[in-house]
LUMNU-20086 format. One record per residue: x, y, z of N, C-alpha, C, O in turn; residue in three letters. Coordinates in nm, 2 decimals. Layout:
REC     nxx     nyy     nzz    caxx    cayy    cazz     cxx     cyy     czz     oxx     oyy     ozz  code
REC       X       Y       Z       X       Y       Z       X       Y       Z       X       Y       Z   ALA
...
This chain:
REC     nxx     nyy     nzz    caxx    cayy    cazz     cxx     cyy     czz     oxx     oyy     ozz  code
REC   -0.81   -2.45    0.13   -0.83   -2.38    0.25   -0.90   -2.25    0.23   -0.85   -2.17    0.14   UNK
REC   -1.00   -2.21    0.30   -1.08   -2.09    0.28   -0.99   -1.97    0.31   -1.00   -1.87    0.24   UNK
REC   -0.92   -1.97    0.41   -0.84   -1.85    0.45   -0.74   -1.82    0.35   -0.72   -1.70    0.31   UNK
REC   -0.67   -1.91    0.29   -0.57   -1.88    0.18   -0.64   -1.82    0.06   -0.58   -1.74   -0.01   UNK
REC   -0.76   -1.86    0.03   -0.84   -1.80   -0.08   -0.87   -1.66   -0.05   -0.86   -1.57   -0.14   UNK
REC   -0.90   -1.63    0.08   -0.93   -1.49    0.12   -0.81   -1.41    0.10   -0.81   -1.30    0.04   UNK
REC   -0.69   -1.46    0.14   -0.57   -1.38    0.12   -0.53   -1.36   -0.02   -0.48   -1.26   -0.06   UNK
REC   -0.55   -1.46   -0.10   -0.52   -1.45   -0.25   -0.62   -1.34   -0.31   -0.57   -1.27   -0.39   UNK
REC   -0.74   -1.34   -0.26   -0.83   -1.24   -0.30   -0.78   -1.10   -0.26   -0.79   -1.00   -0.34   UNK
REC   -0.74   -1.09   -0.14   -0.68   -0.96   -0.09   -0.56   -0.92   -0.18   -0.55   -0.80   -0.21   UNK
REC   -0.48   -1.01   -0.21   -0.36   -0.98   -0.29   -0.40   -0.93   -0.43   -0.34   -0.84   -0.48   UNK
REC   -0.50   -0.99   -0.49   -0.55   -0.95   -0.62   -0.61   -0.81   -0.61   -0.59   -0.73   -0.70   UNK
REC   -0.69   -0.78   -0.51   -0.75   -0.65   -0.49   -0.64   -0.55   -0.47   -0.64   -0.44   -0.53   UNK
REC   -0.54   -0.58   -0.39   -0.44   -0.48   -0.36   -0.35   -0.45   -0.48   -0.31   -0.34   -0.50   UNK
REC   -0.33   -0.55   -0.56   -0.25   -0.53   -0.68   -0.32   -0.44   -0.78   -0.25   -0.37   -0.86   UNK
REC   -0.45   -0.43   -0.78   -0.53   -0.35   -0.87   -0.59   -0.23   -0.81   -0.66   -0.15   -0.87   UNK
REC   -0.56   -0.20   -0.68   -0.62   -0.09   -0.61   -0.57    0.04   -0.65   -0.44    0.06   -0.64   UNK
REC   -0.65    0.12   -0.70   -0.62    0.26   -0.73   -0.73    0.35   -0.68   -0.85    0.32   -0.72   UNK
REC   -0.70    0.45   -0.61   -0.81    0.54   -0.57   -0.89    0.59   -0.68   -0.83    0.62   -0.79   UNK
REC   -1.02    0.61   -0.67   -1.11    0.65   -0.78   -1.09    0.79   -0.82   -1.10    0.82   -0.94   UNK
REC   -1.06    0.88   -0.72   -1.05    1.02   -0.75   -0.91    1.06   -0.80   -0.81    1.03   -0.74   UNK
REC   -0.91    1.13   -0.91   -0.78    1.18   -0.96   -0.76    1.32   -0.90   -0.85    1.39   -0.86   UNK
REC   -0.64    1.36   -0.90   -0.60    1.49   -0.84   -0.47    1.54   -0.89   -0.39    1.46   -0.95   UNK
REC   -0.44    1.66   -0.87   -0.31    1.72   -0.90   -0.20    1.65   -0.82   -0.22    1.63   -0.70   UNK
REC   -0.09    1.63   -0.88    0.02    1.56   -0.80    0.01    1.41   -0.79    0.08    1.35   -0.71   UNK
REC   -0.07    1.35   -0.88   -0.09    1.21   -0.87    0.04    1.13   -0.89    0.05    1.02   -0.84   UNK
REC    0.13    1.19   -0.96    0.26    1.12   -0.99    0.34    1.10   -0.86    0.44    1.03   -0.85   UNK
REC    0.31    1.18   -0.76    0.38    1.18   -0.63    0.34    1.06   -0.54    0.40    1.05   -0.43   UNK
REC    0.24    0.98   -0.58    0.20    0.87   -0.49    0.30    0.77   -0.47    0.38    0.73   -0.56   UNK
REC    0.31    0.72   -0.35    0.40    0.61   -0.32    0.35    0.49   -0.40    0.23    0.47   -0.42   UNK
REC    0.44    0.40   -0.44    0.41    0.28   -0.52    0.36    0.18   -0.42    0.42    0.15   -0.32   UNK
REC    0.25    0.12   -0.46    0.19    0.00   -0.38    0.25   -0.12   -0.44    0.24   -0.15   -0.56   UNK
REC    0.31   -0.20   -0.35    0.37   -0.33   -0.40    0.27   -0.42   -0.46    0.16   -0.44   -0.40   UNK
REC    0.30   -0.48   -0.57    0.21   -0.58   -0.63    0.25   -0.72   -0.60    0.17   -0.82   -0.62   UNK
REC    0.37   -0.74   -0.55    0.42   -0.87   -0.51    0.50   -0.86   -0.38    0.56   -0.76   -0.35   UNK
REC    0.50   -0.97   -0.30    0.57   -0.97   -0.18    0.72   -0.97   -0.20    0.77   -1.01   -0.30   UNK
REC    0.79   -0.92   -0.10    0.94   -0.92   -0.11    0.98   -1.07   -0.12    0.94   -1.16   -0.04   UNK
REC    1.07   -1.09   -0.21    1.13   -1.23   -0.23    1.03   -1.33   -0.27    1.05   -1.45   -0.26   UNK
REC    0.91   -1.29   -0.31    0.80   -1.38   -0.34    0.75   -1.46   -0.23    0.69   -1.56   -0.25   UNK
REC    0.77   -1.41   -0.11    0.74   -1.49    0.01    0.61   -1.43    0.07    0.60   -1.32    0.13   UNK
REC    0.50   -1.51    0.06    0.37   -1.48    0.11    0.37   -1.52    0.26    0.37   -1.64    0.29   UNK
REC    0.36   -1.42    0.35    0.35   -1.44    0.49    0.26   -1.35    0.56    0.20   -1.26    0.49   UNK
REC    0.24   -1.35    0.68    0.15   -1.27    0.75    0.18   -1.12    0.74    0.10   -1.03    0.74   UNK
REC    0.31   -1.09    0.72    0.35   -0.95    0.71    0.31   -0.89    0.57    0.27   -0.78    0.56   UNK
REC    0.31   -0.98    0.47    0.26   -0.94    0.34    0.11   -0.91    0.35    0.06   -0.81    0.30   UNK
REC    0.04   -1.00    0.41   -0.11   -0.98    0.42   -0.14   -0.86    0.51   -0.24   -0.80    0.49   UNK
REC   -0.06   -0.84    0.62   -0.08   -0.72    0.70   -0.06   -0.59    0.61   -0.14   -0.50    0.63   UNK
REC    0.04   -0.60    0.53    0.06   -0.48    0.44   -0.06   -0.46    0.35   -0.10   -0.35    0.33   UNK
REC   -0.11   -0.57    0.29   -0.22   -0.55    0.20   -0.34   -0.50    0.27   -0.42   -0.41    0.22   UNK
REC   -0.36   -0.54    0.39   -0.47   -0.49    0.47   -0.46   -0.34    0.50   -0.55   -0.27    0.49   UNK
REC   -0.34   -0.30    0.53   -0.31   -0.16    0.56   -0.34   -0.08    0.43   -0.39    0.03    0.44   UNK
REC   -0.30   -0.13    0.31   -0.32   -0.06    0.19   -0.47   -0.04    0.16   -0.52    0.06    0.13   UNK
REC   -0.54   -0.15    0.18   -0.69   -0.15    0.16   -0.76   -0.05    0.25   -0.85    0.02    0.22   UNK
REC   -0.71   -0.05    0.38   -0.77    0.04    0.48   -0.74    0.18    0.44   -0.83    0.27    0.46   UNK
REC   -0.62    0.21    0.39   -0.58    0.35    0.35   -0.67    0.39    0.23   -0.72    0.50    0.23   UNK
REC   -0.70    0.30    0.14   -0.78    0.33    0.02   -0.93    0.36    0.07   -0.99    0.46    0.03   UNK
REC   -0.97    0.28    0.16   -1.11    0.30    0.21   -1.12    0.43    0.29   -1.22    0.51    0.27   UNK
REC   -1.02    0.46    0.37   -1.02    0.59    0.44   -1.01    0.71    0.35   -1.08    0.81    0.37   UNK
REC   -0.93    0.70    0.24   -0.92    0.81    0.15   -1.05    0.84    0.08   -1.10    0.95    0.07   UNK
REC   -1.12    0.73    0.03   -1.25    0.75   -0.03   -1.35    0.81    0.06   -1.43    0.90    0.02   UNK
REC   -1.35    0.77    0.18   -1.44    0.83    0.28   -1.41    0.97    0.31   -1.50    1.06    0.31   UNK
REC   -1.28    1.01    0.32   -1.24    1.14    0.35   -1.27    1.23    0.23   -1.31    1.35    0.25   UNK
REC   -1.25    1.18    0.11   -1.28    1.26   -0.01   -1.43    1.29   -0.02   -1.47    1.39   -0.07   UNK
REC   -1.51    1.19    0.01   -1.66    1.21    0.01   -1.70    1.32    0.11   -1.80    1.39    0.08   UNK
REC   -1.64    1.33    0.22   -1.67    1.42    0.32   -1.61    1.56    0.30   -1.64    1.66    0.37   UNK
REC   -1.51    1.57    0.21   -1.44    1.69    0.19   -1.53    1.80    0.14   -1.62    1.78    0.06   UNK
REC   -1.51    1.92    0.20   -1.60    2.04    0.17   -1.52    2.14    0.09   -1.58    2.23    0.03   UNK
REC   -1.39    2.13    0.08   -1.31    2.23    0.01   -1.18    2.16   -0.03   -1.15    2.05    0.00   UNK
REC   -1.10    2.24   -0.11   -0.97    2.19   -0.16   -0.87    2.15   -0.05   -0.80    2.06   -0.06   UNK
REC   -0.88    2.23    0.06   -0.79    2.20    0.17   -0.82    2.06    0.23   -0.73    1.98    0.26   UNK
REC   -0.94    2.03    0.24   -0.98    1.90    0.29   -0.93    1.79    0.20   -0.89    1.68    0.25   UNK
REC   -0.94    1.81    0.07   -0.90    1.71   -0.03   -0.75    1.69   -0.02   -0.70    1.58   -0.02   UNK
REC   -0.67    1.80   -0.01   -0.53    1.79    0.01   -0.49    1.72    0.13   -0.40    1.64    0.13   UNK
REC   -0.56    1.75    0.24   -0.53    1.68    0.37   -0.56    1.53    0.35   -0.48    1.45    0.41   UNK
REC   -0.67    1.49    0.29   -0.70    1.35    0.27   -0.59    1.28    0.19   -0.55    1.17    0.22   UNK
REC   -0.54    1.34    0.08   -0.44    1.28    0.00   -0.31    1.27    0.07   -0.23    1.18    0.06   UNK
REC   -0.28    1.38    0.15   -0.15    1.37    0.23   -0.16    1.26    0.33   -0.06    1.19    0.35   UNK
REC   -0.27    1.24    0.40   -0.28    1.13    0.50   -0.27    1.00    0.42   -0.21    0.90    0.48   UNK
REC   -0.33    0.99    0.31   -0.32    0.86    0.23   -0.18    0.83    0.20   -0.13    0.72    0.22   UNK
REC   -0.10    0.93    0.14    0.04    0.91    0.11    0.11    0.86    0.24    0.20    0.77    0.23   UNK
REC    0.09    0.93    0.35    0.16    0.89    0.47    0.13    0.75    0.51    0.22    0.68    0.55   UNK
REC    0.00    0.71    0.50   -0.04    0.57    0.54    0.03    0.47    0.45    0.07    0.36    0.50   UNK
REC    0.04    0.50    0.32    0.10    0.40    0.23    0.25    0.39    0.26    0.31    0.28    0.26   UNK
REC    0.32    0.50    0.28    0.46    0.50    0.32    0.48    0.43    0.45    0.57    0.35    0.46   UNK
REC    0.40    0.45    0.55    0.41    0.39    0.68    0.39    0.23    0.66    0.46    0.16    0.72   UNK
REC    0.29    0.19    0.59    0.26    0.05    0.57    0.38   -0.02    0.50    0.42   -0.13    0.54   UNK
REC    0.44    0.05    0.40    0.55   -0.01    0.33    0.67   -0.02    0.42    0.75   -0.12    0.43   UNK
REC    0.70    0.09    0.50    0.81    0.09    0.59    0.80   -0.02    0.69    0.90   -0.09    0.72   UNK
REC    0.68   -0.04    0.75    0.66   -0.15    0.85    0.68   -0.29    0.78    0.75   -0.37    0.84   UNK
REC    0.63   -0.31    0.66    0.65   -0.43    0.59    0.80   -0.46    0.56    0.85   -0.57    0.59   UNK
REC    0.87   -0.36    0.51    1.01   -0.38    0.48    1.09   -0.41    0.61    1.18   -0.49    0.61   UNK
REC    1.06   -0.34    0.71    1.13   -0.36    0.84    1.11   -0.51    0.89    1.20   -0.57    0.93   UNK
REC    0.99   -0.56    0.88    0.96   -0.69    0.93    1.04   -0.79    0.84    1.09   -0.89    0.89   UNK
REC    1.04   -0.77    0.71    1.11   -0.86    0.62    1.26   -0.85    0.64    1.33   -0.96    0.64   UNK
REC    1.32   -0.74    0.67    1.46   -0.72    0.70    1.49   -0.79    0.83    1.60   -0.86    0.84   UNK
REC    1.41   -0.79    0.92    1.43   -0.86    1.05    1.44   -1.01    1.03    1.50   -1.08    1.11   UNK
REC    1.38   -1.06    0.92    1.38   -1.20    0.89    1.49   -1.23    0.78    1.48   -1.34    0.72   UNK
REC    1.58   -1.14    0.76    1.69   -1.15    0.67    1.65   -1.17    0.52    1.72   -1.24    0.45   UNK
REC    1.54   -1.11    0.48    1.51   -1.11    0.34    1.57   -0.98    0.28    1.56   -0.87    0.34   UNK
REC    1.62   -0.99    0.16    1.68   -0.87    0.10    1.57   -0.79    0.04    1.48   -0.83   -0.02   UNK
REC    1.58   -0.66    0.07    1.48   -0.56    0.02    1.55   -0.46   -0.07    1.65   -0.40   -0.03   UNK
REC    1.50   -0.44   -0.18    1.55   -0.33   -0.27    1.61   -0.40   -0.40    1.58   -0.51   -0.43   UNK
REC    1.69   -0.32   -0.47    1.74   -0.37   -0.59    1.89   -0.40   -0.58    1.96   -0.35   -0.50   UNK
REC    1.93   -0.50   -0.66    2.07   -0.54   -0.66    2.12   -0.50   -0.79    2.06   -0.53   -0.90   UNK
REC    2.23   -0.43   -0.79    2.30   -0.38   -0.91    2.43   -0.45   -0.93    2.51   -0.46   -0.84   UNK
REC    2.45   -0.51   -1.05    2.57   -0.58   -1.08    2.65   -0.49   -1.18    2.59   -0.45   -1.29   UNK
REC    2.77   -0.46   -1.16    2.85   -0.38   -1.25    2.83   -0.24   -1.22    2.80   -0.20   -1.11   UNK
REC    2.86   -0.16   -1.33    2.85   -0.01   -1.31    2.70    0.03   -1.31    2.67    0.15   -1.29   UNK
């Protein structure tokens, strides 16, 4: 099916997506998920990937238009916010469907 191939392509791109421009504070970036929660590929996963790709595209555009350091900081701040928001929405949708989100610790 062509659509599933498209989504697999999106998943591969999202797993390797890293903004091209480096900057101070790079370690503060939210982590982009490389796999869906519980290994379950559904529309919420693909919506998440789309949101991540859109945030990357917008960041690159904003950085190209930046005229000073403040513009660059604003672009990165917006990017971080978009990634956190995308993850929050995805996690909420999966929790609503009773998928466990997070880590399970056994013992101490």
